[in-house]
N, C-alpha and C positions, 0 to 999 in steps of 0.2 A: 317619589314617596306620597303616602297617603296624608292626607289632611285631615283634621279635625278642628270645627268650629264648636265652641263651647260659648255658653252665655252664662255669666257668671254674676252673683249680686255685687254690687259695689265695694262693699266692705270686705270681701273674698279677692277682689282683684289688688285694693288696696294692702292688704296684709302679702298678697305675692309681690307685688311691686316692692315691697319693702323689704322681703326675704330676700328678692335678687338682689336689691342695692347692696345689704348686706354682704352679699356672696361676691359681689362683683360679674353677677351673669345676668342674661336676659331673662324675661319672666316666663318665656316659651321655655327656658331651659330647667327652671324652677319646677314647672308643670310636668315637663317629662319626667323630671327625675323624681318627683310624687308617685306619677304613674309607675315607674319600673318599679317603684320600693313597693308599691301597693301590690302589684302583681309579684313580686319574689316573694314577701314578707306576709302578705294579707295587711287586713287593716289590726293595728293595736291600739290600746287604751290610751288615750290620750297622754297619760303619767310618763310614757315611756318616750321621752324625746330626745332623750342622751344619745340613744343611737341614730336616731336620724339628725340630729346635729353633726355626729361624727361623720357620718356619709355625706351630708350637705359640705362639710369644710373639708373632705377627702375630695368631693366631687369639683370644688372651687381650687383646690390645689392643683387639680389637674389638668383643669379650664387654664389656670395660669401656667403651667410646665407648658402646655400647647400653643400657648399666646408666645410665650418665651421663644420656642422652638422654631415657630414661625418665623417669628421677627429675626431671628438668625440665619434660619434660608433665606428669607427675604433678602437680608442684606448680602449674604452669600451670592444669591442669583446676582442681582443689582451688579456687583463685583466682577461676575464672569463675563456678564453681559458688556460692561463696558471693557475688558479685557480683549473679547469677540471683537466689539466695535472698533476698535484701535489696531485689531491686527486686520481687519476689512480693509480701515482705510490704508494702512501700512501698504497691504497686496496692492491696492487700485494704484497707488504711488509707483508702485515697482512695474507693474505693468506697463502704467504711463511711459516709465523711464524705457522700458525693453522696446515698448514699441516705436519710441523716439530713436533709438539704438538701430533697431531694424531698417526703419526707413531711412538714416545715414548711411547705413551700411549698403542698403538696397542702391541707393542714390550715387556711392562711391562704385560698387561695382558697376553701374550704368556709365558711369564717366570713364572708368579704366576702360570698360570694355569698347568704348567710344575712341578713346585714344588709341587703342590698338588696331582697329580699323582704318585709322586714319593711316 
């Protein structure tokens, strides 16, 4: 993904940082939003902040929803991982038991074969 480096006045950065904190997102997300908004709608007079606020709120809600979905899927994946891990341990134990049984059967077969030869 292309990267753009910006030099901003300290006051602008503080304002962006404050806005990001209000929305619960990162500063880069606010910058991306403003860029997208500017590209889609052009620049509007400063008095038209209602629409911008609505869009920022919608963006914040979307980020919150994505974070909740990510957490839910992470918990679900952790559960599935635990199930798979337990299944693998069970299978390893079962294989060990079968190998022991086979070894015992081979020993019995050898003993039985030796007894028949006598």
